[in-house]
Each structure stands twice: as structure tokens, then as C-alpha cells.
N, CA and C atoms as an extended XYZ file, in Angstrom:
165
Properties=species:S:1:pos:R:3:atomname:S:1:resname:S:1:resid:I:1 pbc="F F F"
N         0.831       -1.255       -0.089 N   MET     1
C        -0.167        0.217        0.006 CA  MET     1
C         0.718        1.247       -0.039 C   MET     1
N         0.179        2.255       -0.434 N   THR     2
C         0.855        3.328       -0.356 CA  THR     2
C         1.051        4.254        0.668 C   THR     2
N         2.130        4.585        1.285 N   GLU     3
C         2.349        5.265        2.641 CA  GLU     3
C         1.781        6.712        2.561 C   GLU     3
N         2.049        7.541        1.590 N   LYS     4
C         1.760        8.840        1.658 CA  LYS     4
C         0.645        8.931        0.426 C   LYS     4
N        -0.715        9.336        0.698 N   VAL     5
C        -1.527        9.395       -0.313 CA  VAL     5
C        -1.774       10.791       -0.862 C   VAL     5
N        -1.358       10.934       -2.151 N   ILE     6
C        -1.777       12.424       -2.624 CA  ILE     6
C        -3.083       12.704       -3.004 C   ILE     6
N        -3.536       13.777       -2.282 N   SER     7
C        -5.137       14.004       -2.247 CA  SER     7
C        -5.461       15.606       -2.337 C   SER     7
N        -6.482       15.838       -2.540 N   THR     8
C        -7.117       17.230       -2.572 CA  THR     8
C        -8.262       17.416       -1.687 C   THR     8
N        -8.466       18.835       -1.455 N   SER     9
C        -9.616       19.103       -0.649 CA  SER     9
C       -10.869       19.653       -1.551 C   SER     9
N       -12.099       19.464       -1.294 N   PRO    10
C       -13.097       20.190       -1.814 CA  PRO    10
C       -13.028       21.554       -2.239 C   PRO    10
N       -12.108       22.092       -1.448 N   ASN    11
C       -11.953       23.655       -1.558 CA  ASN    11
C       -10.934       24.033       -2.617 C   ASN    11
N       -10.309       23.151       -3.043 N   ASN    12
C        -9.073       23.426       -4.015 CA  ASN    12
C        -9.601       23.617       -5.311 C   ASN    12
N        -8.927       24.416       -6.219 N   GLU    13
C        -9.537       24.943       -7.522 CA  GLU    13
C        -9.210       23.625       -8.593 C   GLU    13
N        -9.680       23.558       -9.793 N   VAL    14
C        -9.297       22.507      -10.754 CA  VAL    14
C        -7.938       22.709      -11.177 C   VAL    14
N        -7.585       23.666      -11.207 N   ASP    15
C        -6.075       23.682      -11.781 CA  ASP    15
C        -5.284       22.982      -10.795 C   ASP    15
N        -5.510       23.228       -9.396 N   ASP    16
C        -4.682       22.842       -8.493 CA  ASP    16
C        -4.531       21.030       -8.565 C   ASP    16
N        -5.992       20.592       -8.604 N   ALA    17
C        -5.979       18.871       -8.838 CA  ALA    17
C        -5.289       18.665      -10.212 C   ALA    17
N        -5.600       19.423      -11.241 N   ALA    18
C        -4.914       18.787      -12.560 CA  ALA    18
C        -3.406       18.920      -12.351 C   ALA    18
N        -2.854       19.928      -11.681 N   THR    19
C        -1.314       19.928      -11.412 CA  THR    19
C        -0.750       18.869      -10.604 C   THR    19
N        -1.618       18.531       -9.600 N   LEU    20
C        -1.269       17.202       -8.783 CA  LEU    20
C        -1.305       15.975       -9.545 C   LEU    20
N        -2.507       15.851      -10.260 N   ILE    21
C        -2.503       14.530      -11.262 CA  ILE    21
C        -1.358       14.352      -12.436 C   ILE    21
N        -0.965       15.534      -12.983 N   VAL    22
C        -0.010       15.599      -13.989 CA  VAL    22
C         1.305       15.264      -13.299 C   VAL    22
N         1.692       16.300      -12.244 N   ARG    23
C         3.102       16.229      -11.768 CA  ARG    23
C         3.342       14.878      -11.104 C   ARG    23
N         2.189       14.186      -10.696 N   ASN    24
C         2.480       12.862       -9.684 CA  ASN    24
C         2.094       11.702      -10.756 C   ASN    24
N         1.844       11.897      -11.950 N   LYS    25
C         1.613       10.793      -12.700 CA  LYS    25
C         0.559        9.847      -12.412 C   LYS    25
N        -0.504       10.463      -11.781 N   ILE    26
C        -1.531        9.447      -11.341 CA  ILE    26
C        -2.952        9.887      -12.060 C   ILE    26
N        -3.638        8.832      -12.027 N   LYS    27
C        -4.955        8.847      -12.847 CA  LYS    27
C        -6.198        9.222      -12.056 C   LYS    27
N        -6.076        9.022      -10.671 N   ARG    28
C        -7.380        9.300       -9.844 CA  ARG    28
C        -6.607       10.058       -8.561 C   ARG    28
N        -7.421       10.965       -8.211 N   LEU    29
C        -7.057       11.941       -7.165 CA  LEU    29
C        -8.167       12.002       -5.995 C   LEU    29
N        -8.134       11.327       -4.734 N   PRO    30
C        -9.035       11.327       -3.861 CA  PRO    30
C        -9.267       12.686       -3.353 C   PRO    30
N       -10.564       13.084       -2.987 N   VAL    31
C       -10.844       14.379       -2.385 CA  VAL    31
C       -11.306       13.996       -1.082 C   VAL    31
N       -10.443       14.739       -0.010 N   LEU    32
C       -10.694       14.602        1.359 CA  LEU    32
C       -11.228       15.725        2.081 C   LEU    32
N       -12.235       15.519        2.936 N   ASN    33
C       -12.622       16.592        3.804 CA  ASN    33
C       -11.891       16.866        4.945 C   ASN    33
N       -12.220       17.844        5.662 N   ASN    34
C       -11.120       18.034        6.865 CA  ASN    34
C       -10.934       17.217        8.131 C   ASN    34
N       -11.973       16.197        8.011 N   GLU    35
C       -11.713       14.895        8.654 CA  GLU    35
C       -10.754       13.752        8.167 C   GLU    35
N       -10.434       14.080        7.019 N   ASP    36
C        -9.640       13.066        6.149 CA  ASP    36
C       -10.404       11.813        5.766 C   ASP    36
N       -11.786       12.162        5.448 N   LYS    37
C       -12.942       11.218        5.006 CA  LYS    37
C       -12.714       11.341        3.545 C   LYS    37
N       -12.997       10.468        2.708 N   ILE    38
C       -13.042       10.457        1.083 CA  ILE    38
C       -14.587       11.058        1.049 C   ILE    38
N       -14.512       12.092        0.292 N   VAL    39
C       -15.749       12.700       -0.229 CA  VAL    39
C       -16.048       12.654       -1.794 C   VAL    39
N       -14.987       12.244       -2.454 N   GLY    40
C       -15.160       12.130       -3.984 CA  GLY    40
C       -13.649       11.752       -4.430 C   GLY    40
N       -13.847       11.433       -5.632 N   ILE    41
C       -12.434       11.129       -6.666 CA  ILE    41
C       -12.470       11.928       -7.816 C   ILE    41
N       -11.265       12.584       -8.227 N   VAL    42
C       -11.346       13.366       -9.538 CA  VAL    42
C       -10.432       12.423      -10.086 C   VAL    42
N       -10.848       12.055      -11.556 N   LEU    43
C       -10.318       11.447      -12.545 CA  LEU    43
C        -9.664       12.278      -13.662 C   LEU    43
N        -8.738       11.891      -14.323 N   ARG    44
C        -8.125       12.769      -15.544 CA  ARG    44
C        -9.107       13.069      -16.353 C   ARG    44
N       -10.104       12.080      -16.583 N   LYS    45
C       -11.084       12.275      -17.479 CA  LYS    45
C       -12.061       13.403      -17.093 C   LYS    45
N       -12.255       13.650      -15.890 N   ASP    46
C       -13.012       14.720      -15.309 CA  ASP    46
C       -12.413       16.058      -15.521 C   ASP    46
N       -11.328       15.996      -15.527 N   ILE    47
C       -10.186       17.250      -15.713 CA  ILE    47
C       -10.535       17.645      -17.207 C   ILE    47
N       -10.410       16.783      -18.115 N   MET    48
C       -10.361       17.034      -19.400 CA  MET    48
C       -11.750       17.521      -19.777 C   MET    48
N       -12.722       16.816      -19.242 N   ASN    49
C       -14.308       17.357      -19.619 CA  ASN    49
C       -14.534       18.725      -19.114 C   ASN    49
N       -13.769       19.002      -17.852 N   TYR    50
C       -14.264       20.391      -17.488 CA  TYR    50
C       -13.387       21.387      -18.258 C   TYR    50
N       -12.172       21.337      -18.727 N   LEU    51
C       -11.598       22.151      -19.429 CA  LEU    51
C       -12.155       22.295      -20.801 C   LEU    51
N       -12.483       21.197      -21.564 N   PHE    52
C       -13.145       21.446      -22.812 CA  PHE    52
C       -14.462       21.600      -23.047 C   PHE    52
N       -15.272       21.449      -21.661 N   LEU    53
C       -16.790       21.966      -21.865 CA  LEU    53
C       -16.740       23.196      -21.409 C   LEU    53
N       -15.983       23.830      -20.763 N   HIS    54
C       -16.067       25.392      -20.090 CA  HIS    54
C       -15.258       26.121      -21.011 C   HIS    54
N       -15.178       26.002      -22.321 N   GLU    55
C       -14.413       26.611      -23.214 CA  GLU    55
C       -15.314       28.189      -23.493 C   GLU    55
């Protein structure tokens, strides 16, 4: 198992999530709340859809 999980929070911007995904070469990014509970997952596909559907 991974010791240090790369994650984001619901308050972070899409750009920040995209940067984490690209820099860490991952396909899925867990979204954790203040209590470190998973509240969602951001996929590469989600980022691409956001970028190209919001032009």
C-alpha cells in the first residue's frame, strides 16, 4: 500500500487538482474533507471534460 496518499480538498481549484495529477503521474485523485474522509475522486477524464466543456 501507498504510505503517503496524494489528495486534494473540496475547496481546491480544478487547476490545483490537475497539477497534482500531472506532476505525480496519477489517474485518480481522492478528495478528502477536513476529517480526512473521502468525499469524492477526481479522474483525469473529469479534468479534461471540465477544461473542454467550459471553453
